[in-house]
BAFI-3210 file (N, C-alpha, C; in Angstrom, 3 decimals, decimal comma, padded with zeros to 6 digits):
// residues 108
n [1|2|3|4|5|6|7|8|9|10|11|12|13|14|15|16|17|18|19|20|21|22|23|24|25|26|27|28|29|30|31|32|33|34|35|36|37|38|39|40|41|42|43|44|45|46|47|48|49|50|51|52|53|54|55|56|57|58|59|60|61|62|63|64|65|66|67|68|69|70|71|72|73|74|75|76|77|78|79|80|81|82|83|84|85|86|87|88|89|90|91|92|93|94|95|96|97|98|99|100|101|102|103|104|105|106|107|108]
n.u [056,319|056,533|058,807|058,086|055,805|057,841|059,480|057,779|056,846|059,113|061,532|063,418|066,105|066,194|065,995|064,922|065,359|064,279|064,146|064,442|064,514|063,477|062,403|059,330|058,466|057,439|056,011|052,772|050,026|047,406|048,901|049,679|050,541|053,774|055,287|058,109|059,645|060,707|060,952|063,750|066,583|067,697|071,140|074,387|075,481|073,762|072,929|074,791|075,247|073,216|071,496|069,897|068,473|065,105|063,073|060,749|059,261|061,354|063,719|066,056|066,661|068,329|071,254|073,793|074,997|075,986|074,352|071,993|068,935|065,474|062,704|059,557|057,563|054,934|051,715|052,133|050,721|049,925|048,833|045,999|043,001|042,040|041,072|043,318|045,322|045,234|045,539|047,841|049,040|048,103|049,270|051,954|052,183|051,813|053,971|055,938|055,825|056,584|059,161|060,334|060,163|061,953|064,029|064,375|064,739|067,065|068,927|068,936]
n.v [130,490|127,903|127,275|127,259|125,143|123,672|122,915|122,015|119,857|118,116|115,658|116,489|116,810|117,921|120,961|123,745|126,704|129,581|131,637|134,477|135,554|138,107|139,142|140,237|142,920|142,090|139,393|138,179|139,422|137,233|134,797|131,542|131,213|131,770|132,542|134,199|134,283|136,005|137,899|136,895|137,967|135,770|134,766|133,791|132,743|131,730|130,234|128,442|126,946|124,966|122,181|121,485|122,917|124,649|125,947|128,464|128,873|130,642|129,892|130,815|133,199|132,506|132,237|130,047|127,633|124,722|122,930|120,159|121,150|122,058|122,946|124,045|125,491|127,042|129,005|132,156|133,709|136,020|139,297|137,868|135,956|134,539|132,213|131,758|131,405|129,272|127,277|127,274|126,349|124,034|122,892|123,313|122,106|119,155|118,664|119,637|117,269|114,848|115,959|115,935|112,327|112,141|112,891|111,417|108,596|108,795|109,600|107,068]
n.w [098,559|097,718|099,465|101,724|102,036|100,878|103,520|105,409|104,922|104,279|105,516|108,439|108,403|105,723|103,739|102,537|100,559|099,290|096,589|094,021|090,464|090,298|092,875|094,639|096,773|099,117|100,944|099,227|100,600|100,175|099,601|100,982|104,581|105,606|107,326|109,102|106,279|103,791|100,464|098,597|096,622|094,475|094,212|092,919|094,919|096,663|095,007|094,288|096,916|097,457|096,446|094,508|091,974|091,389|088,883|088,711|085,851|084,744|084,002|082,327|083,914|085,859|087,786|086,402|087,806|087,081|089,102|089,300|087,867|087,124|086,075|087,009|085,855|086,885|087,237|087,848|090,707|091,315|091,791|091,457|092,455|095,113|094,179|092,394|093,724|095,655|093,402|092,467|095,056|095,428|092,974|093,569|095,842|095,197|093,720|094,908|096,694|094,905|094,080|096,807|096,867|095,356|096,157|098,891|097,994|096,265|098,294|099,616]
ca.u [055,342|057,231|059,595|057,223|055,332|058,593|059,774|056,189|056,248|060,371|062,092|064,277|067,376|066,517|065,978|064,707|066,124|063,352|064,713|063,715|065,056|062,922|061,417|058,495|058,986|057,067|055,303|051,609|048,925|046,877|049,267|049,793|051,030|055,050|055,845|058,779|059,955|060,441|061,415|065,156|067,124|068,408|072,332|074,656|076,283|073,182|072,539|076,265|074,795|072,366|072,039|069,007|067,647|064,078|062,354|059,075|059,035|061,956|064,827|067,103|067,517|068,475|072,514|074,052|076,244|075,915|074,034|070,658|067,902|064,207|061,714|058,166|056,491|053,889|051,664|052,641|049,195|050,376|047,351|044,655|042,133|042,707|041,183|044,570|046,786|044,838|045,478|049,306|049,286|048,134|050,088|052,998|052,198|051,927|055,711|057,310|055,883|057,589|060,732|060,695|060,446|063,308|065,354|064,119|065,289|068,372|069,846|069,512]
ca.v [129,193|126,768|127,096|126,929|124,065|122,426|123,034|121,841|118,306|117,173|115,473|117,380|116,785|118,719|122,401|125,023|128,343|130,416|132,937|134,524|136,345|139,310|139,062|141,008|143,427|141,523|137,942|138,635|138,438|136,142|133,757|131,037|131,381|132,097|132,939|134,904|134,476|137,278|137,555|137,022|137,538|134,491|134,994|132,776|132,724|130,944|128,602|127,357|126,292|123,943|120,154|121,290|124,341|124,228|127,634|128,264|129,556|131,456|129,261|131,910|134,561|131,572|131,580|128,426|126,813|123,291|121,959|119,792|122,210|121,413|123,876|123,225|126,319|127,230|130,351|133,336|133,895|137,547|140,085|136,799|136,535|133,688|130,674|131,659|131,040|128,065|126,662|127,368|126,112|122,533|122,296|123,151|120,892|117,941|119,100|119,265|115,800|114,142|116,373|114,490|110,982|111,563|112,605|110,626|107,569|109,364|109,675|105,792]
ca.w [098,601|097,227|100,528|103,014|101,632|101,661|104,778|106,129|104,352|104,136|106,501|109,062|107,561|103,899|103,996|101,044|100,369|097,773|096,334|092,858|089,688|090,382|094,018|095,273|097,882|100,271|100,362|098,597|102,044|099,376|099,491|102,062|105,627|104,960|108,813|108,753|105,276|102,801|099,135|098,341|095,320|094,313|093,522|092,620|096,082|097,397|093,929|094,869|098,312|097,409|095,707|093,541|091,719|090,892|088,961|088,242|084,299|084,693|084,180|081,391|084,226|086,756|087,993|085,856|088,568|087,645|089,804|089,245|087,384|086,850|085,584|087,270|084,669|087,465|086,960|089,056|091,225|091,906|091,340|090,861|093,329|096,065|093,941|091,799|095,029|096,191|092,210|092,521|096,072|095,234|091,885|093,876|096,647|094,370|092,548|096,146|097,218|093,870|094,673|097,542|096,990|094,605|097,016|099,902|096,904|096,017|099,725|100,443]
c.u [055,783|058,587|058,872|056,481|056,579|059,335|058,507|056,189|057,631|060,573|063,038|065,275|067,539|065,948|065,704|064,994|064,631|063,771|064,092|064,778|064,477|062,287|060,827|059,595|058,545|056,331|053,504|050,714|048,245|047,443|049,328|050,682|052,623|055,834|056,887|059,514|059,828|061,592|063,085|065,717|068,216|069,918|073,157|075,767|075,304|072,564|073,911|075,909|073,947|072,487|071,052|068,608|066,029|063,563|061,046|058,733|060,187|063,228|066,082|067,691|067,531|069,756|072,859|075,250|076,256|075,479|072,293|069,392|066,441|063,480|059,827|056,804|055,008|053,528|051,983|050,805|049,371|048,993|046,019|043,980|042,479|042,431|042,649|045,810|046,568|045,330|047,148|049,992|049,097|048,821|051,636|053,479|052,248|053,686|056,648|057,134|056,592|058,468|061,258|060,770|061,438|063,966|065,437|065,219|066,848|069,538|070,077|070,521]
c.v [128,538|126,452|126,556|125,522|122,587|121,645|121,895|120,180|117,494|116,888|116,457|117,694|117,385|119,976|123,039|126,124|128,897|131,301|133,086|135,268|138,109|139,344|140,325|142,138|142,520|140,096|138,557|138,007|137,162|134,706|132,800|131,259|131,298|132,442|134,071|134,930|135,400|137,031|137,800|136,986|136,162|134,954|133,903|132,378|131,152|129,771|127,629|126,618|125,466|122,862|120,443|122,454|123,855|125,825|127,111|129,159|130,135|131,144|129,925|132,644|133,773|131,548|130,790|128,284|125,510|122,285|121,662|120,696|121,223|122,802|123,673|124,644|126,452|128,750|130,983|133,713|135,242|138,602|139,205|136,947|134,989|132,481|130,680|130,802|129,783|126,844|126,263|126,509|124,667|122,049|122,428|122,543|119,504|117,972|118,955|118,034|114,745|114,672|115,285|113,376|110,923|111,990|112,174|109,176|108,027|109,458|108,125|105,324]
c.w [098,768|098,769|101,649|102,800|101,736|103,182|106,050|105,990|104,310|105,611|107,226|108,421|105,953|104,479|102,613|101,404|098,710|097,711|094,512|091,794|089,711|091,659|094,144|096,745|099,306|100,042|100,302|099,833|101,326|099,614|100,937|103,271|105,474|106,656|108,503|107,637|104,782|101,914|099,311|096,705|095,309|093,198|093,475|093,674|096,431|095,992|094,052|096,030|098,144|096,209|094,404|093,533|090,600|090,726|088,478|087,030|083,874|084,377|083,417|082,737|085,755|086,935|087,286|086,730|088,325|088,186|089,332|088,917|087,043|087,052|085,831|085,997|085,511|087,450|087,868|089,153|091,180|091,040|090,428|092,171|094,047|095,561|092,751|092,595|095,150|094,812|092,294|093,750|095,943|094,002|092,901|095,100|096,223|093,780|093,261|096,689|096,139|094,007|095,595|097,973|095,941|095,399|098,290|098,706|097,144|097,183|100,306|099,495]
res [m|a|e|a|i|f|s|r|l|a|p|q|a|m|r|a|t|s|a|g|s|r|p|a|r|e|i|d|p|l|g|i|k|t|d|s|l|s|p|k|l|l|t|r|e|i|a|q|r|v|d|r|i|v|t|m|g|c|p|e|a|c|p|a|v|g|k|p|t|e|d|w|r|i|e|d|p|s|g|g|d|i|e|d|y|r|k|a|r|d|v|i|t|q|r|v|k|s|l|l|q|t|l|v|m|e|s|k]
***
């Protein structure tokens, strides 16, 4: 969900890659439309290719590669109803907007 939201809101030069320490087999159909995205395992190789790592409540399970990291501690809506997904979507959207402001300021 975070990758799709970031991609929709970010300037064209910025890109997100979403991966997890225990990825699901498929994207939950109650989540937002994610086009051709699929769950991916967060590997050391993926972590080394990014400029910043954002975790969502599991920083200890992510590969430590010396990149700026922040933990958003967002409640996983899996197994919940549509309102749980909407709450998670809204929180992620606000966090992504804030992150984008920071990234744009850092790039100047």
